[in-house]
C-alpha positions in Angstrom: 41.3 8.3 7.7 40.6 8.8 11.4 37.5 7.0 12.5 35.9 7.7 15.8 32.6 6.2 17.2 30.1 8.6 18.6 27.6 6.1 19.9 25.7 2.9 19.3 22.1 2.5 20.1 19.1 0.4 19.0 21.3 -1.5 16.5 22.6 1.7 14.9 26.2 2.9 15.1 27.2 6.5 14.6 30.7 7.2 13.3 32.6 10.2 12.5 35.4 10.0 9.7 38.0 12.5 9.1 39.6 12.2 5.7 43.2 13.5 5.6 44.2 16.1 3.0 46.5 13.9 1.1 43.7 11.4 0.4 41.3 14.1 -0.6 43.9 15.5 -3.0 44.4 12.0 -4.4 40.6 11.6 -5.3 40.5 15.2 -6.7 43.4 14.4 -8.9 41.5 11.4 -10.3 38.4 13.6 -10.9 40.7 16.2 -12.6 42.2 13.7 -15.0 38.7 12.5 -16.1 36.9 15.9 -16.2 39.7 17.7 -18.1 39.0 15.6 -21.2 35.4 17.1 -21.4 36.3 20.8 -21.4 37.7 23.2 -23.9 39.7 25.6 -21.8 41.1 28.8 -23.5 44.9 28.5 -24.1 45.2 24.8 -23.8 44.5 21.9 -26.1 41.6 19.7 -25.1 42.5 17.4 -22.4 45.9 19.0 -21.6 45.0 21.9 -19.3 46.8 21.8 -15.9 44.5 21.1 -12.8 44.8 24.7 -11.7 43.3 25.9 -15.0 40.4 23.4 -14.8 39.7 24.5 -11.1 39.4 28.1 -12.3 37.2 27.0 -15.1 34.6 24.9 -13.3 35.4 25.8 -9.6 37.2 23.9 -7.0 34.0 22.9 -5.3 32.8 21.2 -8.5 35.9 18.9 -8.3 35.5 18.5 -4.6 31.8 17.4 -4.9 32.5 14.8 -7.5 35.5 13.6 -5.4 33.3 13.2 -2.3 30.7 11.2 -4.4 33.4 8.9 -5.4 35.2 8.4 -2.2 32.0 8.0 0.0 31.6 4.2 -0.6 35.3 3.7 0.4 34.9 6.0 3.5 32.0 3.9 4.6 33.7 0.6 3.9 36.8 1.6 5.8 35.0 3.0 8.7 32.8 -0.2 9.1 35.9 -2.3 8.9 37.9 -0.2 11.3 35.2 -0.6 13.9 34.6 -4.2 13.2 30.9 -3.7 12.6 28.6 -6.2 11.0 26.0 -4.4 8.9 22.9 -5.6 7.1 22.1 -2.7 4.7 23.8 0.3 3.3 24.8 3.0 5.8 23.9 6.7 5.4 26.7 9.2 5.1 26.8 12.9 4.9 29.5 15.5 4.8 29.4 17.9 7.8 32.7 19.8 7.1 34.9 20.3 4.0 38.0 21.6 5.5 39.0 19.2 6.9 36.7 16.8 5.2 34.4 15.1 7.8 31.8 12.5 7.2 29.1 11.5 9.7 28.1 8.0 8.9 25.0 6.1 10.4 25.4 2.3 10.1 22.5 -0.1 10.6 23.9 -3.1 12.4 22.9 -6.7 12.0 19.7 -7.3 13.9 19.5 -9.2 17.1 17.2 -12.1 16.5 16.7 -14.5 19.5 13.7 -16.8 18.7 11.5 -17.9 21.5 10.3 -21.5 21.9 8.1 -21.6 18.9 7.6 -25.4 19.3 5.7 -24.9 22.4 3.0 -22.8 20.7 -0.4 -24.5 20.5 -3.2 -22.8 18.6 -6.2 -23.8 16.5 -7.7 -21.9 13.4 -11.2 -20.6 13.6 -13.0 -21.5 10.4 -16.3 -19.9 9.2 -19.1 -21.8 7.8 -21.0 -20.0 4.9 -24.7 -19.8 5.8 -27.7 -19.4 3.5 -27.9 -15.8 4.8 -24.5 -15.1 3.4 -25.5 -16.4 0.0 -28.7 -14.3 0.2 -26.7 -11.2 0.7 -24.5 -11.8 -2.3 -27.5 -12.5 -4.6 -29.2 -9.3 -3.3 -26.1 -7.3 -4.3 -26.0 -9.0 -7.7 -29.8 -8.1 -8.2 -28.9 -4.5 -7.3 -26.1 -4.5 -9.8 -28.3 -5.6 -12.6 -31.3 -3.5 -11.6 -33.2 -1.3 -14.1 -34.7 2.3 -13.4 -38.2 2.5 -14.8 -41.0 5.3 -14.6 -43.3 4.7 -11.7 -47.1 6.0 -12.0 -47.6 6.5 -8.3 -46.5 8.7 -5.3 -42.8 8.9 -4.4 -41.5 6.2 -2.0 -38.2 5.8 -0.2 -35.6 4.5 -2.7 -37.2 6.1 -5.8 -35.2 8.2 -8.2 -36.8 11.5 -8.9 -36.3 14.7 -10.9 -37.2 18.0 -9.4 -37.0 21.7 -9.7 -36.0 23.2 -6.4 -35.7 26.8 -5.0 -34.7 27.5 -1.5 -34.3 30.7 0.4 -33.1 31.7 3.9 -34.7 35.0 5.1 -35.9 35.5 1.6 -32.4 35.4 0.2 -32.2 32.5 -2.4 -29.2 30.2 -2.1 -30.5 27.2 -4.3 -32.3 27.5 -7.6 -31.9 24.4 -9.6 -33.8 22.8 -12.5 -34.3 19.1 -13.3 -32.1 17.9 -10.4 -31.7 14.1 -10.1 -32.3 12.9 -6.5 -32.5 9.5 -4.9 -35.0 9.5 -2.1 -32.8 8.4 0.8 -32.3 10.0 4.3 -28.7 10.2 3.5 -29.0 12.0 0.2 -28.1 14.7 -0.7 -25.2 14.2 1.9 -25.0 18.0 2.4 -28.6 18.2 3.5 -29.5 15.0 5.3 -33.3 14.2 5.6 -34.2 16.6 2.8 -35.7 13.8 0.8 -38.0 12.7 3.6 -40.3 15.7 2.5 -40.7 14.2 -1.0 -42.2 11.0 0.1 -45.9 10.9 -1.0 -45.6 13.5 -3.6 -46.8 12.8 -7.1 -45.5 13.8 -10.6 -46.1 17.5 -11.4 -47.0 18.2 -7.7 -45.5 21.3 -6.0 -44.8 21.7 -2.3 -43.4 24.1 0.1 -41.7 23.2 3.4 -39.2 24.3 6.0 -36.0 22.3 6.7 -33.2 23.2 9.0 -29.8 23.1 7.3 -27.0 21.3 9.1 -24.3 23.2 11.1 -21.6 22.0 8.7 -23.4 22.9 5.5 -20.8 24.1 2.9 -22.3 27.6 2.7 -21.4 29.0 6.0 -23.7 32.0 5.8 -26.9 29.8 5.9 -25.4 26.8 7.9 -27.6 25.8 10.8 -30.5 28.1 9.7 -34.2 27.3 8.7 -34.6 27.3 5.0 -37.8 27.5 3.0 -37.9 25.0 0.1 -40.2 25.1 -3.0 -40.1 21.8 -4.9 -41.9 20.5 -7.9 -41.6 16.8 -8.9 -40.9 16.3 -12.6 -40.6 12.5 -12.8 -40.7 9.5 -10.5 -38.7 6.3 -11.3 -38.3 3.2 -9.3 -35.6 0.6 -9.2 -36.6 -2.8 -10.7 -34.7 -5.8 -9.4 -34.5 -8.8 -11.6 -36.3 -11.9 -10.2 -34.3 -14.3 -8.2 -34.7 -17.3 -10.7 -32.9 -19.4 -13.3 -32.9 -16.5 -15.7 -30.8 -14.5 -13.5 -28.4 -17.3 -13.0 -28.0 -17.7 -16.7 -27.4 -14.0 -17.2 -24.6 -14.0 -14.8 -23.1 -17.4 -15.7 -24.5 -18.8 -18.9 -23.0 -22.2 -18.2 -25.2 -22.5 -15.0 -28.8 -23.6 -15.7 -30.5 -23.2 -12.3 -30.6 -20.7 -9.5 -29.9 -23.6 -7.1 -26.7 -24.4 -8.9 -25.8 -20.7 -8.9 -26.3 -20.5 -5.1 -24.0 -23.6 -4.7 -21.3 -21.9 -6.8 -21.6 -18.7 -4.7 -21.4 -20.7 -1.5 -18.3 -22.7 -2.8 -16.5 -19.5 -3.9 -17.3 -17.7 -0.6 -16.1 -20.7 1.3 -12.7 -20.7 -0.5 -12.3 -17.1 0.2 -13.3 -17.3 3.9 -11.0 -20.3 4.4 -8.1 -18.4 2.8 -8.8 -15.4 5.1 -9.0 -17.8 8.1 -5.7 -19.4 7.0 -3.9 -16.0 6.7 -5.3 -14.8 10.0 -4.1 -18.0 11.6 -0.6 -17.7 10.3 -0.5 -14.0 11.5 -1.6 -15.2 15.0 1.1 -17.7 15.0 3.9 -15.4 13.9 2.6 -12.7 16.3 2.8 -15.3 19.2 6.5 -16.2 18.2 7.4 -12.5 18.1 6.0 -12.0 21.6 8.2 -14.9 22.8 11.3 -13.5 20.9 13.8 -10.8 21.4 14.2 -8.7 18.2 16.3 -5.6 17.8 16.8 -3.8 14.6 17.9 -0.4 13.4 15.4 2.4 12.8 17.1 2.7 9.3 15.7 -0.6 8.4 12.3 0.7 9.2 12.9 3.8 7.1 14.1 1.7 4.2 11.1 -0.7 4.4 8.7 2.3 4.8 10.0 3.8 1.5 9.6 0.5 -0.2 5.9 0.3 0.9 5.4 3.8 -0.3 6.9 3.1 -3.7 4.8 -0.1 -4.0 1.7 2.0 -3.2 2.6 4.5 -6.0 3.1 1.6 -8.4 -0.4 0.3 -7.5 -1.9 3.8 -7.8 -0.3 4.2 -11.2 -1.7 0.9 -12.4 -5.1 1.8 -11.5 -5.0 5.2 -13.3 -6.1 5.4 -17.0 -3.4 8.1 -17.9 -0.3 9.8 -16.7 -2.4 13.0 -16.3 -4.7 11.2 -13.9 -1.8 9.7 -12.0 0.1 13.0 -11.7 -3.2 14.7 -10.5 -3.6 12.0 -7.7 0.1 12.3 -6.7 -0.4 16.0 -5.9 -3.2 15.2 -3.5 -0.9 12.8 -1.5 0.6 14.1 1.8 3.8 12.1 1.4 5.1 12.4 4.9 1.7 11.6 6.5 1.3 8.5 4.3 4.8 7.3 5.1 4.0 7.7 8.8 1.1 5.4 8.4 3.2 2.8 6.7 5.8 2.7 9.5 3.9 0.2 11.7 3.4 -2.1 8.6 7.1 -1.7 7.8 8.2 -2.7 11.4 5.8 -5.7 11.3 7.1 -6.8 8.0 10.6 -6.7 9.1 9.8 -8.6 12.3 8.1 -11.3 10.3 10.9 -11.6 7.9 13.6 -11.9 10.5 11.7 -14.5 12.4 10.7 -16.6 9.4 14.3 -16.4 8.2 15.8 -17.5 11.6 13.3 -20.4 11.9 14.0 -21.5 8.4 17.7 -21.7 9.3 17.0 -23.5 12.5 14.8 -26.1 10.8 17.1 -26.7 7.8 14.4 -25.4 5.3 15.7 -25.5 1.7 14.3 -24.4 -1.5 14.8 -26.5 -4.6 15.3 -25.4 -8.2 11.9 -26.9 -9.1 10.2 -24.9 -6.3 11.8 -21.7 -7.6 10.6 -22.4 -11.1 7.1 -23.1 -9.8 7.1 -19.7 -7.8 8.2 -17.8 -10.9 5.4 -19.3 -13.0 3.0 -18.1 -10.3 4.4 -14.6 -10.5 4.1 -14.6 -14.2 0.5 -15.7 -14.3 -1.7 -13.5 -16.7 1.5 -12.3 -18.5 2.1 -13.4 -22.1 4.4 -13.1 -25.0 7.5 -10.9 -25.0 6.5 -9.4 -21.7 6.5 -12.7 -20.0 9.8 -13.5 -21.4 11.2 -10.2 -20.3 9.8 -10.6 -16.9 11.1 -14.1 -16.5 14.7 -13.0 -17.3 14.3 -10.2 -14.6 13.2 -12.6 -11.9 16.1 -14.9 -12.7 18.6 -12.1 -12.1 20.6 -12.3 -9.0 19.1 -9.2 -7.4 15.6 -10.7 -7.7 16.0 -14.5 -7.3 16.8 -14.1 -3.6 13.3 -12.5 -3.3 11.8 -15.5 -5.1 13.6 -17.9 -2.8 12.5 -15.9 0.2 8.8 -16.2 -0.8 9.1 -20.0 -1.2 11.1 -20.4 2.0 8.5 -18.3 4.0 5.7 -20.4 2.7 7.3 -23.6 3.6 8.3 -22.2 7.1 4.7 -21.2 7.6 3.5 -24.6 6.7 5.8 -26.1 9.3 4.7 -23.6 12.0 1.1 -24.4 11.4 1.9 -28.3 11.7 3.6 -27.6 15.0 0.9 -25.3 16.4 -1.9 -27.8 15.6 0.0 -30.9 16.5 -1.9 -33.8 18.3 -0.7 -33.1 21.8 -3.7 -30.6 21.9 -7.1 -31.4 20.4 -6.9 -31.1 16.6 -10.6 -30.6 15.9 -10.8 -27.1 14.3 -13.2 -24.8 16.0 -16.0 -23.4 13.8 -18.3 -20.6 14.1 -21.3 -19.4 12.0 -20.9 -16.7 9.5 -22.6 -13.5 10.1 
């Protein structure tokens, strides 16, 4: 093999490899000896046809393609070794010419990771205190979730739910003629004709009304978009939303073990504080790692970004599939996805994840952070939470496989590294009182 280097840029090496004819023939002969056993070739007993006969039967290109697949890993390995390259992930190889056989190989090199002075970084997290208003907002949402819709013997008000017959014309040409349409009286409803329901306020059951209303410029029916329309409406029924009282009964309905609305408020506040504190912790860790990245010199191949982007895309597909009730629903949603556009959106996140992983890994080495077997088992248990029986046993076995255990170790190592970085950033040589602000 003759290996030449085209160029090296952005931690990516571009190589050209020409495979000499005797080596190609050697691989094709291996393929022939294996393939000949699978074919019945007229005039020869099975497995004993000469190579020339097999090539006529299946085509020389068929043997060559199989030989190329088999020799590609060796070609890549020889080329990388010949140029003394240190690679982190698998290279990409493609054949650009078959006679002579020439490969173009793109090799992602080991990234350059020069960590800045992370021990000089001083930061403090910003925590958010839960307010009474925050709890009130949650309670109001709970009331709305458990509201009932009941008949109202009064004129229509904003927020009501009504049924109407509606006919609409533009220049005496009808374009709407619906019976018993269910409508929520809201300026934003229906979305295709904003403000239409404002005309219904004050109407009573069985009342009829005519009015003019201008259709929006982006109305779906382009022939009437932007034009004044005559509406004839009859109200068939009026219903209102009844919210449950904010009392002990509401608390018992949501959480039977809680007896009073005061205790329910306390639980909401506690859970919200836990959630807010976790968000603050995550945000603080992100700020620390961003500050370290800003101080550091990181260089890595675009192939790493492409691989991480593909991983994120596949993770997204798995999440989408788990949210679907059937394969048919999943397939229907897949057809709506613009793959290249979605992957382009993932690229920034992919680059950030790579940067984070490189920085955390390098700092873990510098600080001699190790992961014990007990910590590995503890993390595996966390990953298996909510899984029972045979499935849990199966997943545990998978997580303990060599190809997966490194990922588990990486999670634990990253968590321990983050803990150390937080301790450094909040160390006493700066005020250690955590700044707080009121919630919105």
